[in-house]
N, C-alpha and C positions, 0 to 999 in steps of 0.2 A: 504494499499500499505507500503510495506517494505520501510525503509529508504534507501537511495543509500549507505550512509557511513557502513551501516552494511553489505550490499552487497560487498562491497570493501572488508571490513575485512574479511569476510567469505571466499571471493575468495582466498584471499591471504593466509589465514591460509592452505587451502585446497592445495593450489600450493606448498607453502613451504614445507608442510608434505609431498607432494608426492613426490617433489625433494629431500628430505632427505631420502625417503624410508621408511616411518614409516606408520604403519597402524594406523587407527583410534583409535584401541584400544589400541596399543603400547604407543600414545601422552597419550590418557587418563589415563593409567596407570602412567606414567611418571610425570604427573602433579595431580594425583589423584582426577581424577573426572571418570563420568562413559563414557562408551564408547557412550551411547545414547546422552551424554550431547554434547561431539564433534561431532557428526552427527547433532543435531540441530544447534549447532553452524555453522558448515561449510555449511548449506542448509540456513541459514540466519533465522531460526526460533527462536532462541534463542539469546538474547542478553548478552554476557558475562560480568562478573563483570572486575574491571579494574586488580584484582588480577589474574583471569585466562588468561586474554591477557598478561599480565606481564611474568606468568608462562611458556604461549606458546612461547612467543618469545626467553626467556631463554633457554627452552629444544632444540627448532629450531636453538638456536646460531645466531639469528638476531636482529637486532634494533629494538625496540619496534614500531619506528614510521614507519618501512617498511610495517609493517601490514595496515597500513592506507592510503599507498600510491596506487592513481589509475593507472592504467597502461593505457599509452596513447593508443587511438584507432589503431592508426598504428603499434604499438608494439602486436596486440593480432592476 
């Protein structure tokens, strides 16, 4: 069973990437990882290193802790 925290992180990365109108490929290029890495992270199949999470937050121009915040159920 996947960790709930990983699912939250994955969902938040994907949502923010889409909100910023970035493709998985472009985000991967900007942080110097493969598109496959981004795909796995967003599916919750790969736990990103702290460095990658930091780079993603920086590229998306959001506070790092926003990637770990759960969306309240009534906001979904």
